[in-house]
C-alpha positions in Angstrom: 0.0 0.0 0.0 1.1 3.6 -0.5 1.6 6.1 2.3 3.1 9.6 1.7 4.6 8.4 -1.6 6.6 5.6 0.0 5.8 2.0 -0.8 5.5 -0.3 2.1 3.7 -3.6 2.6 1.8 -4.9 5.6 1.2 -8.7 5.5 -2.3 -10.0 5.3 -3.3 -10.4 8.9 -6.7 -12.1 9.1 -8.8 -11.0 12.0 -9.6 -13.4 14.9 -13.0 -13.8 13.5 -11.9 -14.7 10.0 -9.2 -17.0 11.4 -11.8 -18.8 13.5 -14.0 -19.2 10.5 -11.2 -20.6 8.4 -10.3 -23.1 11.2 -14.0 -24.1 11.6 -14.2 -24.6 7.8 -11.2 -26.8 7.8 -12.5 -28.8 10.8 -15.9 -29.3 9.1 -14.4 -30.5 5.9 -12.0 -32.9 7.7 -14.9 -34.5 9.6 -17.1 -34.5 6.6 -14.4 -36.4 4.7 -13.9 -38.9 7.6 -17.7 -39.5 7.7 -18.5 -39.6 4.0 -15.5 -40.9 2.1 -16.2 -44.5 1.1 -15.5 -46.2 -2.1 -17.0 -49.6 -2.9 -15.1 -52.4 -1.0 -12.7 -49.8 0.4 -12.5 -48.7 4.1 -13.4 -45.3 5.4 -10.5 -43.1 6.7 -9.7 -43.5 10.4 -7.9 -40.1 10.4 -8.0 -36.9 8.3 -6.0 -33.7 8.8 -5.3 -30.5 6.8 -2.0 -28.6 7.0 -2.6 -25.3 5.2 0.1 -22.6 4.7 -0.9 -19.1 3.7 2.3 -17.4 2.3 3.1 -13.8 1.6 6.3 -13.7 -0.5 8.4 -10.7 -1.6 11.5 -10.7 -3.7 13.7 -7.9 -4.9 16.9 -8.4 -7.0 19.5 -6.0 -8.4 22.6 -6.4 -10.5 25.5 -4.0 -10.8 23.4 -1.1 -9.4 20.3 -1.7 -11.5 17.0 -3.2 -10.4 16.8 -6.6 -12.0 13.5 -8.0 -10.8 10.8 -7.9 -8.1 7.8 -10.0 -7.2 5.1 -10.0 -4.6 2.7 -12.9 -4.4 0.3 -14.6 -2.1 -0.4 -18.4 -2.2 -2.0 -21.2 -0.2 -0.7 -24.7 -0.3 -2.3 -27.6 1.6 -1.2 -31.1 2.6 -4.2 -33.4 3.3 -3.5 -36.5 5.2 -6.2 -39.2 4.6 -5.2 -42.3 6.4 -6.8 -45.7 5.7 -6.5 -48.8 8.0 -5.8 -48.3 11.6 -3.4 -46.7 14.0 -1.6 -50.0 14.2 -1.4 -50.7 10.4 -2.3 -48.4 7.6 -1.5 -47.6 4.0 1.7 -45.5 4.6 4.7 -47.6 3.7 8.5 -47.2 4.1 8.2 -44.3 6.5 6.3 -42.2 3.9 9.5 -41.2 2.2 7.9 -41.8 -1.2 4.8 -39.7 -0.6 6.2 -36.7 -2.3 5.8 -37.0 -6.0 4.6 -34.1 -8.1 3.2 -36.6 -10.6 0.4 -37.7 -8.2 -3.1 -36.5 -9.0 -3.4 -34.8 -5.6 -0.3 -32.5 -6.3 -2.4 -30.6 -8.9 -5.0 -29.8 -6.2 -2.6 -28.8 -3.4 -3.0 -25.1 -4.4 -6.0 -23.6 -2.7 -7.9 -20.3 -3.3 -6.6 -17.3 -1.5 -10.0 -15.6 -1.4 -12.3 -15.5 1.6 -15.3 -17.0 -0.1 -16.1 -20.3 1.7 -17.4 -22.2 -1.3 -14.2 -21.8 -3.3 -12.1 -23.1 -0.4 -14.5 -26.0 0.3 -14.4 -27.0 -3.4 -10.5 -26.9 -3.4 -10.4 -29.1 -0.2 -13.0 -31.5 -1.7 -10.9 -32.0 -4.9 -7.7 -32.5 -2.9 -9.2 -34.8 -0.3 -10.9 -36.9 -3.0 -7.6 -37.4 -4.8 -5.7 -38.2 -1.6 -8.4 -40.8 -0.6 -8.0 -42.7 -3.9 -4.2 -42.6 -3.7 -4.4 -44.0 -0.1 -6.8 -46.8 -1.2 -4.3 -47.8 -4.0 -1.4 -47.8 -1.5 -3.4 -49.9 0.9 -4.1 -52.5 -1.8 -0.4 -52.5 -2.9 0.6 -53.0 0.7 -1.7 -56.0 1.0 -0.3 -57.5 -2.3 3.2 -56.9 -1.1 2.6 -58.8 2.1 2.1 -62.0 -0.1 5.7 -61.8 -1.2 7.7 -60.0 1.5 7.7 -59.8 5.3 7.1 -56.4 6.8 10.3 -55.5 8.6 8.3 -52.9 10.7 5.7 -55.4 11.9 4.9 -54.8 15.5 5.5 -51.1 15.3 2.5 -48.7 15.3 1.8 -47.1 11.9 0.6 -43.9 13.6 1.0 -43.0 17.2 -2.1 -42.1 19.2 -1.8 -38.7 20.8 -4.1 -36.4 22.7 -5.1 -33.4 20.5 -3.3 -30.1 21.1 -4.8 -26.7 20.7 -2.3 -23.8 20.1 -2.8 -20.3 18.7 0.1 -17.9 18.4 -0.3 -15.2 15.7 1.9 -12.2 16.4 1.9 -9.5 13.7 4.5 -9.8 10.9 7.0 -6.9 10.5 6.0 -4.3 7.9 8.2 -4.4 4.8 9.4 -1.1 3.4 9.7 -2.1 -0.2 11.1 1.2 -1.4 13.8 1.2 1.2 14.8 -2.4 0.4 14.8 -1.7 -3.4 17.3 1.1 -2.8 19.3 -1.1 -0.5 19.8 -4.0 -2.9 20.4 -1.6 -5.8 23.1 0.2 -3.9 24.7 -3.0 -2.6 24.9 -4.6 -6.0 26.7 -1.5 -7.4 29.8 -2.5 -5.4 30.8 -5.0 -8.1 31.2 -2.2 -10.7 34.4 -0.9 -8.9 36.0 -4.3 -8.6 38.3 -5.5 -11.5 37.5 -9.0 -12.8 34.0 -9.2 -11.3 31.5 -10.3 -13.9 28.6 -11.3 -11.6 27.3 -9.2 -8.7 23.7 -9.9 -7.8 22.0 -9.0 -4.4 18.6 -10.5 -3.6 16.2 -9.6 -0.8 13.4 -12.0 0.1 10.7 -12.2 2.8 8.5 -15.2 3.3 5.7 -14.6 5.9 3.8 -17.9 6.5 0.7 -18.4 8.6 0.2 -22.1 9.2 -3.2 -23.8 10.0 -3.3 -27.4 11.2 -6.6 -29.3 12.1 -7.3 -33.0 12.5 -10.3 -35.2 13.2 -8.7 -36.0 16.5 -9.4 -32.4 17.5 -6.0 -30.8 17.2 -5.8 -27.1 16.1 -2.5 -25.3 15.6 -2.4 -21.8 14.2 1.0 -20.0 14.2 3.2 -17.8 12.1 6.8 -18.0 10.8 8.6 -14.9 9.4 11.8 -15.6 7.3 14.0 -12.7 6.1 17.0 -13.2 3.8 19.7 -11.3 2.0 22.0 -13.0 -0.4 24.8 -11.7 -2.6 25.9 -14.0 -5.5 29.3 -13.0 -6.7 31.5 -14.2 -9.6 35.0 -13.3 -10.4 37.4 -14.3 -13.2 41.2 -13.9 -13.2 43.2 -13.1 -16.3 44.1 -16.8 -16.5 40.4 -17.7 -16.9 40.0 -19.1 -13.3 36.5 -18.4 -12.1 35.6 -18.1 -8.5 32.0 -18.1 -7.3 31.0 -16.8 -3.8 27.8 -16.5 -1.9 27.0 -14.3 1.1 23.9 -15.1 3.1 22.2 -13.4 6.0 19.1 -15.4 7.1 16.9 -14.8 10.1 13.4 -14.3 11.5 13.2 -10.5 11.4 14.7 -7.5 9.7 17.0 -7.1 12.7 18.9 -10.1 11.5 19.9 -8.4 8.3 23.0 -6.1 8.2 23.1 -2.4 7.5 24.0 -1.4 3.9 27.4 -0.3 4.8 28.2 -3.6 6.6 27.1 -5.7 3.6 29.1 -3.6 1.1 32.2 -4.0 3.4 31.6 -7.7 3.5 31.3 -7.9 -0.3 34.6 -6.0 -0.8 36.3 -8.4 1.6 34.8 -11.3 -0.3 36.3 -10.0 -3.6 39.7 -9.8 -2.0 39.4 -13.4 -0.8 38.2 -14.5 -4.2 41.2 -13.0 -5.9 43.5 -14.8 -3.5 41.7 -18.1 -4.3 41.9 -17.5 -8.0 45.7 -17.0 -7.7 46.1 -20.2 -5.6 46.9 -23.7 -6.8 44.3 -26.5 -7.4 44.4 -29.2 -4.8 43.9 -32.4 -6.7 43.5 -34.8 -3.8 44.2 -35.1 -0.1 43.7 -37.5 2.7 44.8 -36.6 6.2 44.0 -34.4 9.2 41.5 -31.5 8.6 40.6 -28.6 10.8 37.0 -27.5 10.1 35.8 -24.0 11.2 32.4 -24.0 12.8 30.2 -23.6 9.7 31.9 -26.4 7.7 32.0 -28.5 10.9 28.2 -28.1 11.4 27.8 -29.1 7.7 29.8 -32.2 8.3 27.6 -33.2 11.3 24.4 -32.3 9.6 25.2 -34.5 6.5 27.1 -37.3 8.1 25.0 -37.8 11.2 21.8 -35.7 11.2 20.1 -37.3 8.2 21.0 -40.8 9.4 19.3 -40.1 12.8 15.9 -39.2 11.1 13.5 -41.8 12.4 11.5 -42.2 9.2 14.6 -43.3 7.3 14.9 -46.2 9.8 11.5 -47.6 8.5 12.5 -47.7 4.8 14.1 -50.9 3.4 15.5 -48.7 0.6 17.6 -46.8 3.2 21.0 -47.7 4.6 19.5 -47.6 8.1 23.0 -46.9 9.5 21.9 -46.4 13.1 18.6 -48.5 13.3 19.9 -50.9 16.0 22.5 -48.6 17.4 20.9 -47.1 20.5 23.5 -47.3 23.3 26.4 -47.7 20.9 29.5 -45.5 21.1 29.5 -43.3 18.0 31.5 -40.2 18.8 34.3 -39.4 21.3 33.0 -39.2 24.8 33.6 -35.4 24.9 30.9 -34.7 22.2 27.1 -34.6 22.6 24.5 -33.7 20.0 20.8 -32.8 20.3 18.1 -31.1 18.3 15.9 -28.6 20.0 13.5 -26.5 17.8 12.2 -24.6 20.9 15.4 -22.6 20.9 14.8 -19.1 19.4 18.2 -17.6 19.3 21.9 -18.1 20.0 24.1 -15.3 21.2 21.6 -12.7 19.8 21.2 -14.4 16.4 17.7 -15.7 15.7 17.3 -19.4 14.6 15.3 -20.1 11.5 14.8 -23.7 12.5 12.7 -22.7 15.5 9.1 -23.9 15.9 6.9 -24.9 18.8 4.6 -27.4 17.1 5.4 -29.7 14.2 3.5 -30.5 11.0 1.6 -33.3 12.6 0.2 -30.9 15.2 2.3 -32.0 18.1 4.3 -30.0 20.5 8.0 -30.3 19.8 10.6 -31.1 22.4 14.4 -31.6 22.6 15.6 -34.8 21.0 18.6 -36.2 22.6 20.6 -37.8 19.8 24.2 -38.4 21.1 25.2 -38.1 24.7 28.9 -38.2 25.6 29.5 -40.0 22.3 26.7 -42.6 22.8 23.6 -42.7 20.5 20.5 -42.0 22.7 17.7 -41.3 20.3 16.3 -40.3 16.9 14.4 -37.5 15.4 10.8 -38.9 15.4 7.3 -38.3 14.2 4.1 -40.2 14.9 5.4 -43.1 12.7 6.6 -45.7 15.2 10.3 -46.5 15.2 10.3 -48.5 18.4 7.7 -50.5 20.4 7.7 -47.9 23.2 7.6 -45.0 20.8 6.8 -41.4 21.5 7.1 -38.7 18.9 9.4 -35.8 19.8 7.7 -33.5 17.4 10.1 -33.4 14.4 7.6 -34.0 11.6 8.2 -31.3 8.9 7.3 -30.7 5.3 7.5 -27.8 2.8 4.2 -27.8 1.0 2.4 -30.9 -0.4 4.8 -33.7 0.8 4.1 -36.1 3.7 5.9 -34.7 6.8 8.9 -36.8 7.9 11.4 -36.5 10.7 13.7 -33.6 10.0 16.3 -31.5 11.9 15.2 -28.1 13.3 17.9 -26.6 15.6 20.8 -29.0 15.8 23.4 -28.3 18.6 26.8 -29.8 18.9 28.5 -29.5 22.3 31.8 -30.6 23.9 32.9 -31.1 27.5 36.6 -30.1 26.8 36.6 -27.3 24.2 39.8 -25.6 23.3 40.7 -22.3 21.6 41.5 -21.6 17.9 45.2 -21.3 18.5 45.4 -24.7 20.3 43.3 -26.3 17.5 45.8 -25.2 14.9 48.7 -26.3 17.1 47.2 -29.8 17.4 46.6 -29.9 13.6 50.3 -29.1 13.0 51.3 -31.8 15.6 49.3 -34.3 13.6 51.0 -33.3 10.4 54.4 -33.6 11.9 53.7 -37.0 13.6 52.4 -38.5 10.3 55.3 -36.9 8.3 52.8 -35.2 6.0 53.9 -32.1 3.9 50.8 -30.1 5.1 47.4 -30.3 6.7 44.1 -28.6 5.6 42.2 -25.9 7.3 38.6 -25.5 5.9 37.4 -22.0 6.5 34.1 -21.8 4.7 31.7 -24.2 3.0 28.3 -23.3 1.6 26.4 -26.6 0.9 26.5 -30.3 1.2 24.7 -33.5 0.3 24.6 -37.1 1.5 23.5 -40.4 0.1 21.5 -42.6 2.5 20.0 -45.1 0.1 20.9 -48.8 0.6 21.6 -49.3 -3.1 24.2 -46.6 -3.3 27.4 -45.5 -1.5 26.9 -44.4 2.1 28.8 -41.1 1.8 28.6 -37.4 2.2 30.0 -34.3 0.4 30.7 -30.7 1.4 31.3 -28.0 -1.1 34.2 -25.9 0.1 34.4 -22.2 -0.6 37.7 -21.4 1.1 40.5 -23.7 2.5 44.2 -23.3 3.3 47.1 -25.6 3.3 48.7 -25.5 6.8 52.4 -26.2 6.7 54.5 -27.5 9.7 55.9 -24.0 10.3 52.3 -22.7 10.7 52.1 -20.9 7.4 48.7 -21.0 5.6 48.4 -20.9 1.8 45.0 -20.9 0.0 44.0 -23.7 -2.3 41.0 -24.0 -4.6 38.6 -26.3 -6.4 38.1 -28.9 -3.6 35.3 -30.6 -1.8 35.5 -32.7 1.4 34.0 -36.2 1.1 33.9 -39.3 3.3 31.9 -42.1 4.9 30.0 -41.1 8.0 31.4 -43.5 10.6 35.0 -43.0 9.7 34.7 -39.2 9.6 32.9 -38.6 12.9 34.8 -41.3 14.9 38.0 -39.6 14.0 37.3 -36.3 15.8 40.4 -35.4 17.8 39.5 -32.0 19.3 36.6 -29.6 19.5 36.8 -25.8 19.5 35.3 -23.4 22.1 33.9 -20.9 19.6 30.5 -21.8 18.2 28.7 -20.3 15.2 25.1 -20.5 13.8 24.4 -21.7 10.3 20.9 -20.7 9.2 20.0 -22.3 5.9 17.5 -24.5 4.0 17.8 -28.3 4.0 16.3 -30.3 1.2 15.1 -33.8 1.5 12.1 -36.0 0.6 9.6 -33.8 2.5 10.8 -30.6 0.7 13.1 -27.7 1.7 12.7 -26.6 5.3 14.6 -23.9 7.3 17.2 -25.4 9.7 19.8 -24.0 12.1 23.0 -25.7 13.2 25.1 -24.5 16.1 28.5 -26.0 16.0 32.1 -25.5 17.2 35.2 -26.1 15.1 36.3 -29.8 14.7 39.7 -31.3 14.2 39.2 -34.5 12.3 41.9 -37.2 12.2 41.3 -38.1 8.6 39.1 -36.6 5.9 39.4 -36.9 2.2 39.4 -33.9 -0.2 38.6 -34.4 -3.9 39.2 -32.0 -6.8 36.3 -30.1 -8.2 38.4 -28.2 -10.7 36.6 -26.5 -13.6 38.0 -25.9 -17.1 39.4 -22.3 -17.3 37.2 -19.9 -19.2 38.3 -18.1 -22.3 38.7 -14.4 -21.8 35.8 -12.1 -22.6 35.9 -10.9 -26.2 35.5 -7.3 -25.2 35.6 -5.4 -21.9 32.8 -5.0 -19.4 31.0 -1.6 -20.1 32.4 0.3 -17.1 36.0 -1.1 -17.2 
């Protein structure tokens, strides 16, 4: 809306009356579906729920001091859970990891009207629920046919845990977005690249996602809450005279505008990044390495997230297609005794920085709680949903999805702690001692990493990978020299069991994590880790030919 010539935006805040009406409509349709859905020779649902997200999204992008694009949109997406069978045995197979295809009929109906007219919303829910019922009936038949050929490895575990319904309403107002101010901000920030030689890519993006979530079920659960996500990213690209290209991303991600830096701070950070990119471009490619590695907090958190976190997701333990690395490992020694790891989405901030993985109730309508994963090196538990992973199972509220996918167990706020942390100087000293003791020419110090991936399927290699942005060789005399074009790789057990020391300084990594149930915001709080042996592999790119003529402002 316009006020005094300045463009600002206030999110759509439905009144209490309209919110109550929407919740009532969702409840009525859920109960109507449970009572009336019945195909010939097929059972009625024993449970129906709706998880509806009402999203206000804003995006502004600029390149080299010029506005490049902007978008404002509002949408509603809904996941309808129509369960056939019983709480003990129902149609959901393999932990529900496969219930996420955009080729399913129901996917086309997961978008719902944004208008307030009840008939349009009821019609959308009817189409979606009808499709979900037919898909569930097909899955139930397939499960019965499958039982003629194979034993169910999860027999004896409850398909869906019985829980008392929860009612929760928390709808604080979203912050107002000054679109004019942020347009000027990203435009001015992106202009920094024009003054930097060799820079051929300099894009700054601002995005806000304000989500109001509504969950209702035929058990009587009602959850209404809000999640604000604010993000600034700078995507930078530099090329040296030799054709070496260096990409770099800067991200500031939080739950309010207070988590985003002032313009002067971002411009300073971008200039520092360009200096580092030039040093990387001038450095040598590291073709291969195996030996001791010192990981700064962000890369260390990435290692723990990929190597351990995904393998402690309970739904994966129910799938025969998964490696199930830790299915029968409760009580087993996994890490050194000094290290513990837990996931606690109730945490809202760490040292003044907000945590995007925070939530109070999960996407199955349950209150979340701290999940103890590793205590003094011993595996104590998993991230769990209402899908039974043990005979005495109780969900710890970690069911999450993005839009139309079945919620599965996911990380929220993952915390790594140590009983005997040491300072940065001592970590480096111990790295050098390892290098000398093993008569290696150098060790590796990983300073920054921006993404990772892991393979958990049983038919593939059980491995993980982290994409390194900045790393240094560390020589026995303490000298550090940059290297480029490397990624760290490994197998999970070898990597984490070889942790030699843990740093005292911890940092927050706010990011998105993608998996079967979509991309969800997660936070990792990790210290530095000194690992006895980690492998680095080359990710070298072919040098680019020089540009045929100069950039316009050169």
